[in-house]
One Martini backbone bead per residue (centre of mass of N, CA, C, O) as a GRO file, in nm:
protein
  144
    1UNK     BB    1  -1.767   0.628  -0.119
    2UNK     BB    2  -1.825   0.743   0.180
    3UNK     BB    3  -1.814   1.082   0.355
    4UNK     BB    4  -1.904   1.129   0.695
    5UNK     BB    5  -1.685   1.340   0.757
    6UNK     BB    6  -1.534   1.588   0.902
    7UNK     BB    7  -1.269   1.812   0.910
    8UNK     BB    8  -1.211   1.715   1.240
    9UNK     BB    9  -1.178   1.420   1.226
   10UNK     BB   10  -1.137   1.118   1.388
   11UNK     BB   11  -0.942   0.826   1.290
   12UNK     BB   12  -0.974   0.476   1.249
   13UNK     BB   13  -0.767   0.214   1.123
   14UNK     BB   14  -0.786  -0.111   0.943
   15UNK     BB   15  -0.585  -0.416   0.915
   16UNK     BB   16  -0.708  -0.711   0.842
   17UNK     BB   17  -0.632  -1.016   1.025
   18UNK     BB   18  -0.623  -1.338   1.150
   19UNK     BB   19  -0.377  -1.258   1.361
   20UNK     BB   20  -0.374  -0.943   1.278
   21UNK     BB   21  -0.428  -0.586   1.361
   22UNK     BB   22  -0.404  -0.293   1.214
   23UNK     BB   23  -0.343   0.043   1.349
   24UNK     BB   24  -0.470   0.376   1.289
   25UNK     BB   25  -0.425   0.734   1.307
   26UNK     BB   26  -0.635   1.027   1.234
   27UNK     BB   27  -0.682   1.354   1.067
   28UNK     BB   28  -0.865   1.559   0.865
   29UNK     BB   29  -0.729   1.835   0.912
   30UNK     BB   30  -0.424   1.734   0.864
   31UNK     BB   31  -0.403   1.463   0.680
   32UNK     BB   32  -0.285   1.256   0.899
   33UNK     BB   33  -0.111   0.946   0.946
   34UNK     BB   34  -0.057   0.682   1.201
   35UNK     BB   35   0.086   0.443   1.351
   36UNK     BB   36  -0.025   0.255   1.644
   37UNK     BB   37  -0.110  -0.070   1.622
   38UNK     BB   38  -0.108  -0.420   1.724
   39UNK     BB   39  -0.362  -0.663   1.714
   40UNK     BB   40  -0.451  -0.936   1.835
   41UNK     BB   41  -0.633  -1.238   1.669
   42UNK     BB   42  -0.753  -1.508   1.832
   43UNK     BB   43  -1.043  -1.368   1.890
   44UNK     BB   44  -1.328  -1.194   1.929
   45UNK     BB   45  -1.295  -1.094   2.221
   46UNK     BB   46  -1.005  -0.983   2.198
   47UNK     BB   47  -1.045  -0.798   1.959
   48UNK     BB   48  -1.281  -0.613   2.089
   49UNK     BB   49  -1.131  -0.530   2.341
   50UNK     BB   50  -0.894  -0.383   2.202
   51UNK     BB   51  -1.061  -0.195   2.021
   52UNK     BB   52  -1.230  -0.067   2.249
   53UNK     BB   53  -0.991   0.068   2.389
   54UNK     BB   54  -0.909   0.251   2.151
   55UNK     BB   55  -1.181   0.395   2.121
   56UNK     BB   56  -1.186   0.507   2.413
   57UNK     BB   57  -0.917   0.670   2.387
   58UNK     BB   58  -0.968   0.826   2.086
   59UNK     BB   59  -1.255   0.895   1.988
   60UNK     BB   60  -1.381   0.840   1.715
   61UNK     BB   61  -1.589   0.935   1.437
   62UNK     BB   62  -1.446   0.709   1.257
   63UNK     BB   63  -1.405   0.427   1.034
   64UNK     BB   64  -1.144   0.228   0.871
   65UNK     BB   65  -1.138  -0.032   0.615
   66UNK     BB   66  -0.964  -0.262   0.464
   67UNK     BB   67  -1.011  -0.393   0.123
   68UNK     BB   68  -0.941  -0.679  -0.003
   69UNK     BB   69  -0.796  -0.797  -0.320
   70UNK     BB   70  -0.743  -0.871  -0.612
   71UNK     BB   71  -0.569  -0.716  -0.859
   72UNK     BB   72  -0.855  -0.711  -1.034
   73UNK     BB   73  -1.084  -0.672  -0.779
   74UNK     BB   74  -1.155  -0.937  -0.678
   75UNK     BB   75  -1.280  -1.124  -0.448
   76UNK     BB   76  -1.210  -1.282  -0.129
   77UNK     BB   77  -1.191  -1.411   0.177
   78UNK     BB   78  -1.074  -1.143   0.307
   79UNK     BB   79  -1.298  -0.963   0.216
   80UNK     BB   80  -1.520  -1.090   0.388
   81UNK     BB   81  -1.377  -1.057   0.667
   82UNK     BB   82  -1.343  -0.748   0.658
   83UNK     BB   83  -1.642  -0.681   0.623
   84UNK     BB   84  -1.736  -0.814   0.884
   85UNK     BB   85  -1.564  -0.647   1.074
   86UNK     BB   86  -1.684  -0.370   0.999
   87UNK     BB   87  -1.978  -0.443   1.074
   88UNK     BB   88  -1.909  -0.503   1.373
   89UNK     BB   89  -1.808  -0.227   1.446
   90UNK     BB   90  -2.070  -0.079   1.390
   91UNK     BB   91  -2.250  -0.248   1.587
   92UNK     BB   92  -2.076  -0.209   1.857
   93UNK     BB   93  -1.991   0.128   1.821
   94UNK     BB   94  -2.162   0.323   1.645
   95UNK     BB   95  -1.982   0.367   1.380
   96UNK     BB   96  -1.868   0.474   1.105
   97UNK     BB   97  -1.791   0.290   0.800
   98UNK     BB   98  -1.518   0.267   0.584
   99UNK     BB   99  -1.368   0.197   0.261
  100UNK     BB  100  -1.051   0.056   0.136
  101UNK     BB  101  -0.847  -0.008  -0.105
  102UNK     BB  102  -0.578  -0.269  -0.026
  103UNK     BB  103  -0.396  -0.425  -0.233
  104UNK     BB  104  -0.087  -0.267  -0.158
  105UNK     BB  105  -0.026  -0.200   0.147
  106UNK     BB  106   0.169  -0.427   0.245
  107UNK     BB  107   0.391  -0.381   0.037
  108UNK     BB  108   0.438  -0.082   0.105
  109UNK     BB  109   0.501  -0.123   0.406
  110UNK     BB  110   0.748  -0.303   0.375
  111UNK     BB  111   0.918  -0.105   0.208
  112UNK     BB  112   0.912   0.132   0.412
  113UNK     BB  113   1.039  -0.014   0.654
  114UNK     BB  114   1.300  -0.095   0.518
  115UNK     BB  115   1.393   0.197   0.439
  116UNK     BB  116   1.359   0.313   0.756
  117UNK     BB  117   1.403   0.086   0.983
  118UNK     BB  118   1.165  -0.041   1.085
  119UNK     BB  119   0.942  -0.229   1.257
  120UNK     BB  120   0.816  -0.540   1.191
  121UNK     BB  121   0.580  -0.537   1.417
  122UNK     BB  122   0.446  -0.274   1.241
  123UNK     BB  123   0.330  -0.358   0.963
  124UNK     BB  124   0.016  -0.347   1.008
  125UNK     BB  125   0.012  -0.049   1.097
  126UNK     BB  126   0.132   0.061   0.834
  127UNK     BB  127  -0.096  -0.039   0.654
  128UNK     BB  128  -0.312   0.133   0.799
  129UNK     BB  129  -0.181   0.404   0.732
  130UNK     BB  130  -0.210   0.382   0.427
  131UNK     BB  131  -0.514   0.357   0.421
  132UNK     BB  132  -0.570   0.629   0.567
  133UNK     BB  133  -0.415   0.816   0.378
  134UNK     BB  134  -0.587   0.755   0.133
  135UNK     BB  135  -0.847   0.861   0.256
  136UNK     BB  136  -0.750   1.151   0.325
  137UNK     BB  137  -0.674   1.228   0.036
  138UNK     BB  138  -0.969   1.207  -0.065
  139UNK     BB  139  -1.086   1.427   0.115
  140UNK     BB  140  -0.912   1.674   0.024
  141UNK     BB  141  -1.025   1.670  -0.269
  142UNK     BB  142  -1.325   1.735  -0.190
  143UNK     BB  143  -1.253   2.025  -0.037
  144UNK     BB  144  -1.102   2.177  -0.302
   0.00000   0.00000   0.00000
């Protein structure tokens, strides 16, 4: 996994789903990620209009996309779709995209929301937060 971001980079992370895309925001300097939004994913135009609005608002230095796979690490259909989404983000917005193994992010997000009494409609955004936090934790290990 390449780490193209600087110490003060702002990052947007995505948990891609066929119906919804979870989005989180984070900063490499603080090492903290937070759930930001859930974007409906009815079609390509709506998806990229909503994502483009978030990118325009937050002006990230880089993007992170969760890459799902089977528990043993082998790819499946959602792996291909998430990879294509990330490649389209890079092509449309000219921002570097990095990938994070997200095998258990949705399970962890659901457990965390249940424990904290969080809103169920933010599940996908919470999964994106977990993906981004994992990425940020990896960055901080590289810098120390």
